[in-house]
N, C-alpha and C positions, 0 to 999 in steps of 0.2 A: 572521647565520644561516648555518649550514653545510648545504650541499645536495649530494647526489650524484644524478646522472642517468645511468642505464644503458640504452642503446638500441643496437640494431644498425643503425639508420638515421641517417646523418649529417644528412639533411634534417630529421628530427624533432628532433634535438639542436639544430639551428639555430633552429627555431621555438620550442623551449622556452627556449633561451638568450636570445631576444629579450624574454621576459617576466620574466626574473630580474633583480632590481635589481643595479646595479653595486656597491652596498655589501655585498651578500651574497657569501659564498665558495662558489662552485660548482665541482664536479669532474665531468667527463664520462667515462664508461667505455663502450667499444664491444664488449667481449666479457667472458666470465666472469672471465678472469684479471685484466683491468684493474679490474673491479668488486671482486673480492676483495682486490686490492692496496689499493684506496682504502678499503675497509671495515676492513681490518687496521690501516690507518694512522690513521683518524679516526672509526671506527664508534661509539666510545663518546661522541663529542662531536657526533654528527650530529643535525640537527634534522629533516631531510626526505630521504626516499629514494624515487626513482621508478625502477621496474624494468620493462623490457619483457620479457615472458616468454621471447622468443626468445633472450635472452642465455644461457639455460641449455639447451644443445642435447643434453647427455648425462646430464641428471639428471631423476629423476622429481619431480613436484610436491611430494610430501611431503619430498623431500630438499632441494630448493633453497629452498622456503618456510621450512622450519625453519632452514636455514643463514643466510638473510638476517636472520631474526628474532633469532637468537642473536648476530649480528655487530654489532648496534646496541644502543643503550640503550633502556630501557623506554619512554621518552617520544618516541622517534623516530617520526614519522608515515611509514608505508610505503604507497605506492600501486603497484599492479601492473597493467600493461596486458596483458590476455589476448590471446594470439596468434590470428590468423585461422585458422591451420592446426591448432589444437588440437582434438582430437576431443571428442565430447560427454561421454565418460566422464571424461576428464581435466579438462574444464571443470567438471564436477560436483564432482570431488575438490578442485579449486582453490577453488571457492565454499565448500565445507564447511570446508576448512582455514582460509580467510580469516576465518571467524567465530571459530574457536579462537584464531588468532594475532593478531586485531585488525588485519588488513591490508585496506585499501580496494582495491576493484577498479574498473577501467575496462573497459567492453565493447569488443570489437573493432568495426571498421567506422567508427571516428572518423577524421576528417581530422587532419593534423598541426596545423592551427590549433586545432581543437576540443580536441585533447589538450593543447596548450600552454595554452589557456584554462582547462582543468581544473586543470592544475598551478598556474597563476596564482591561481585561486580558492582553492585549498587553502593556498597560501602567504600570500596577502595580503588576501583579501576576507572574512574571517570576520565574520559578522554583518551584512553589507551586504545591501541589498535588490536584487532583480532590477530592471533598468531598466524603467520604465513601470508598476510595480506600486504601488498606493496604500498608504497607511499602515493602512487598515482591515484587520482580521483576517478570514480566511475563516471560514465557519460549519461547525462540526463536527457531523455526524450519525452516531451510533453505532447499529449494528444488531446484535442478538444474538438467538439462539433461546432460548425458554423451556426446551426440551430438545433434545438433539442430533437433527439431521435433520428439524427442523421447517421448513426451507426458507429460513433467513435469507440464505444466500449467493445464492440465486436472486432474492430480493427486493432485496438490495443491488445486484447486477449490473443488474437491470431498472430500478431507480430511478435508478441512475447514468446509464444510457443515455438514459432518458426525460428526465432533467433536462438533460443536455448537449445533446440535440437541440433543446430549447425555450429554452435560454439560450445562444445561440451566441457571445455576447460575453463569456461567463464561462468560467473554467477550472474543470473539475470533476475531482476526484481520487477514485478508488476504491482503497481500501487493504485488502489481505487481512492483517489482524492476527489471524486465527484461527490462532495459532502452533502449536497442537497438531494441527490438522486443516486445513491450508490447501488450499482447493479451487478458488479462482478461476482459477488457471492451468489446471486440468483442465476446468473448466466452459467456458472460452473456447478451449481447445486452443492455448494460447500456448507456443511452442517457443523463445523467445529466451533469451539469457543474462542478461536484465535481472531486476530484483527487489530486495527489501529486503536480501538478502545482499551486494549490491554496495556498499551504503552503511552497513551495520551498524557497521563500525569508525568511520566518520565520526560516526554518531549517538552511539556510545559515548564518543567523545572530545570531543563537543560542537562539532564542526567542519564539520557538514554545510552545504553551500551550495545555494542555490535551483537554480542551473544543474545541479548534480550530481544533484539530485532529479529534475529533468525528464528527464535523459538516461537514467535507469534505469527509467523508466516505459514500459510497452507502450501501444499505441494500437490502436483498432479502425478498420477502413476506413470512411470516410465519416462518422466522428464525431471530427473533428480536435481538438475541445476537451475530449475525455475522456481522462484519463491513468489508467493502471492500474498500481498497484504490487503485484506478487505477493509472497507470503509466503516465508519461509525454508523450505527442504526438510528441515532437520534438526529434527525435532520435539522431540528431547531438549534442544535449546537454548532452548526456550520459557521455561523457568524461570530461565535464566541472564540473560536480557535484563532490564535494570533499569528502574525507574520514571524515573530521570534520562534514560536513553536515549530512551524513548518521549516524554518531555516535550520534549526537544530536537527530536525529529522533528516533533512536532505544532506547535512554535513556528515551525519553518521552513515546514512545510506550510501553515500559516495565512497566512504572508506570501506564499506562492506561488500559492495557489489560492483561488477564491471560495467553493467548496463542497467539503467533504471528507466522504466517506462511508466509514466504517470497518466492516468485517465482523469481529466479534470472537467468541471462543469462548464457549460457554455457561457454562463454569465459571470463576468469578472467582479463579483461583489463579495468575494470571500478570500481569505488569506491563502488557501491552498492553490486556487486558480492563479491569483496574482503572483505569488512567489514562484510557482512551478513554471509559469510562462516566462517570467522575467529571467530566471536562472537557467533555463533550458539551453542545452547545446543545439538542439533541433526542435522546432515548433511545427507540429503538423495539424492542419485544420481539415477536418473531415467534412466534405460537402456532398450533396446529392445534385444530380444534373437537372435541377428544377430551380427556378428563380426564387421561390419562397425560402429556399435553403440558405442562399448567400446574398441575395440582392440588397436587402435592407439591414438585416440584423448584424451581419458581420461589419459592414461599414460604419454602422452606428457605434458599435463597441470599439472599433479601431480608432475612430475619430475622437471619441469621448474618453477613452481610457488608454489604449496601448501606445498611441503616439506620444502621450505624455510621460510614458516610462522610457522614452528614448528608442522605441522600437520602430523600425521602418517596415513597410509592407513586404519588402523583400526578405525580412527576417523570418517570415512565415512561409511554409510550403503547403501545398494542397494535396489531399488524397480524395479523388472522386469516387465515392462509394455508390453501389447499386447502379453501376454505369450502364448506359444503353448503347454504347459503342458509336456514338455520334461525335466525330472529331470536332465539328463546328461548335458543339456545346462546350467543349473543353476550352476553345479559344475565348468564348464569351465569358466563361467563368474566370479565367485568368485575368481578363481585362476588367471585369467587375470587382474582383477582390484585390488585384494588384500583386498577386503572388503566382508562382509557377507550380504547375502540377508535376508531382514526382511519380505518382502511380494512379492508374485507373483500375479500380477493383470491380470486376463484373458482377452484375446482379445474379443471385442464385435463384433458380426457378424451382417449382414444385414444392414450395413450402419448406425447403431444407433449413433455411435460416430460423424459421419459427420453431421447427422441431428441435433444432440444436439448443435453443433457449429453454423450451418447455421441458426437455429431458436432461438438461445440464450437461450436454455433450458438445464441446467446442466445435464450431463449424469447421475450423481448420483441420481437425483430426478426422473429419468425414472423408472416407476414401472413395466415395461414389464418383462416377465419371461426371455427374452433374455439377460437382463441386471442384473439378480439376482446374478450371479457369480461375476460380476464386483463389485456390491455393497457389497457383503460379503467380498471380498478381501480388499476393501477400509476400511471396518470396522475393519478388522484384523490390517491394518496399523495404524488406529486411536487408536485402543486399545494398540498397542505397544507404540505409542507416549504418550498416557495418563498414562500408567504404569510407564514410565520413568519420567514423570512429577509429578507423585504421585497425579493424579487427577482421581477421581472415575467417571466412565461413568454410566449414568442411561440408562438401556436398553429400546429400543422400543419393541413393542410386536412382531415385525417381525424379531428381531435379533436372530441369532443362537448363542448358548452358546459358542461354540468353537471359532467362529469369534470374539465374544466380549472379549474373553480372549487373543486375538491376536495370536492364534495358526495358523501356516501355515499348509496347506494340503500337505501330502506327496504323490506325484503321483506314482502310481504303474508302475513299469518298466516291469513287466512280468504278462501276463494273466489277 
């Protein structure tokens, strides 16, 4: 295997050199001139290229990224380490270009050993399991809205937090695969450089590693077993992502996590929505108790798409969001959609939902009494998911026993 490592830090080159097999041919470059000399000599035969962004001190991202891509063959795997001094604008440009050019990214802030481990994983560990993880596959829950803005993202975030809190020994992953309208990052006010764009090239080439997936996930304070993979910011790229790419991601995710919750787009015109719905163990459709939410759009998509994938209406379950506590509405929704309601999530008054989004504070973590009913309903949904997954939930001291068992409240119709 022919490898080129370009870094401005001798200590980093030593750490990477220690993980490269002696049988491989490795060349180290410490500035732009040395790198270009190495690429001019053997770029066409190169198998792997690692570049620290600092190597290019006088070029813009669109210049040096295109340059290294054109200097190697089409099968060369390229990994770029983002510099700690790069401003937010250039970071965003690098992330967007990496998708176009199929370049994998490593976030800044990693130690030399962590970077070396990432290089080693990409070179030698394809398809291996993370140490300590069992052979059992994680369970995939896919959540989508019947119509846009029905609140699927809020339900996905809340359910993920609720599940992680009550299954502390399990790893829970929340994925924003709503590629045309990714909102998890905004809902949680996440400002990091992490996200799907960091591993998109690895998924596309079928070389994603479990450790790499873990490193590009964000986490919330005090919920250490919840991992959050935010979506790509280039919405026009949604239709370019392939079924094979999503399939490889799900394969690795299921080996890494015990519970995977994906938030996908309403319209089944992209690979993420199609694959996540088709492969899901449980499919949850979030609706509102108004006919414009479910009457036409859901039936149109089911009849034109989902039934042709071999899915029956009973393969989906409903979550009624922003519920008005009218039981008759529930019967009408079930009849119109052809699926059963598993949870009714009450509407939150006094603008608490809007405040949660604007301030990046998950609604589920709001301890106000006005949100108590919402939290209990989310717990009911989480308990339903856990029961089907055969995962035991460990109750918090504030949990109601009926909600923890996943039981729905029956609203009184009279008196």
